N, C-alpha and C positions, 0 to 999 in steps of 0.2 A: 412707797419705797419697797414694799413687799413684791409688787409687780415687777419692779426693776430687778430685784434679787432673783425672782423666779425666772425671768427672761435670761438673766446672766447665767444662772445655773443650767438652764436648758441649753443655752448657747455653748457653755463649757462642755456639757455632755455630748452635744452634737460634734464639737471639735474633737473631743477625745475619740468618739466613734469613727470619725473620718480618719483620724491619725491611725487608729487600729486597723481600719480597712486598708489604708495605704501601706502599712507595715506588712499586712498579710499579702497584698499584691506584690510587694518587693520580694518577699520570701518565695512566693510562687514563681516570680520572674527569675530569681536566682536558680531555683530548682529546674526550671525549663531550660535555662542556659547551660546548666551542667549536665542535663540529660542528653544522652546520645541515642539516636534512633538507629537501629539496625534493621535493614530490610532483607528479608529472606527471598533471594532471587532464584533459588533452585528450581521452583516450579516454572517460573517465567523462562529460564534458560532451556528447560526441557521442551516447553511449548515452542520456543523460537527455533530450537534445533529440529524439531519435528516439522515445523513449517518450512524451514530451509530444505529439508529432505524432499518434501512434497514439491517445492518449487523447482528443485533440481530435476526431479523426475518429469515434471511438466515441461521444463525447458528441453530435456532430452527428447521427449515425445514430439515437441514442436520441431526440433531440428531434424528428427527422423522423417517426419511428415514433409518438411520442406525439401529434404534431399530426394525423397521419393517423387515429390511433385516436380522438382527440377529435372529428374531423370525422365519422367513421363513427357514433359514438355520438350526435352531434347530429342526424344525418340518419336515424338508425334510428327505425322506427315499431314499436310493439308489435303492432298489427293492420294489415293492409293496408286501404286505403281501400274497396275493393270489399266486403270482409267487414263493415266497419262499416255501409255503406249497406244491404247485405242484412239485417243484424241489425235496423236501424232499421225497414226496410220490414216485416219479419216481426212486430216488436213492434206496429207500427201496425195491421197486418192482424189480429193477435190481439186488440187492444183494440177495433177496430171490430166484429169478429165477436162478441166478448163483449157489447158494447153493443147489438148488433142482437138477440142472443138474449134479452137481458133486457128 
């Protein structure tokens, strides 16, 4: 009988310890539910604003480069004017010389 009483006492102690553990967990859970977490976003806002400013300056630089590139393309000529004039004169001379020979 003493073994049974010892086991019963041990079981009762374990049950009480388990109940105390559950009570502590419930208190911690209530505390966590009531706790409000505030996040300080001022540093992140500053970093994001700085990044936005950098991005704006990069976008402006890209737009400026694109406009200069478009202007260069529009002003570009495949052949210089003097080369076109020389070619036309040579063709005319060749045609006249061929027509004279015939």
